[in-house]
Phi, psi and omega in degrees: 000132179270133177254136176287122184278112178244017182306319184262003178291154175297155181306322181299320179291319178299317182297327176298316179295317179297321179294321177298316179294318181298320178299319177293320178301318179294339176273001178094008179282138180288144178237133175240138176236124181227147174295136180275158181300339177294339181090183183305136005261014186287133176223156171254144177233129182232133176202118181053237181268008180260124180224110183235153171248119184218190178246142183294333182294311179292326178295315177295320178298316178296316182296320177299315179296319180297316179297319178297319178298318181292325179293328180287335183286000000 
């Protein structure tokens, strides 16, 4: 399976991909996050037809921001 490499993309672009995956997750679609063979901080994220290679640091940063937004709602 080929993963779209977004490791060097700006945070805004990464967040768009994370939001797409999150929307699918909210619909009950399974999401898998695995360490990539490159090692830390590279991870692969798979959900439905979305397959990305990203870094866990930006993913964690996005998730923290997302949780804060949800708490305010």
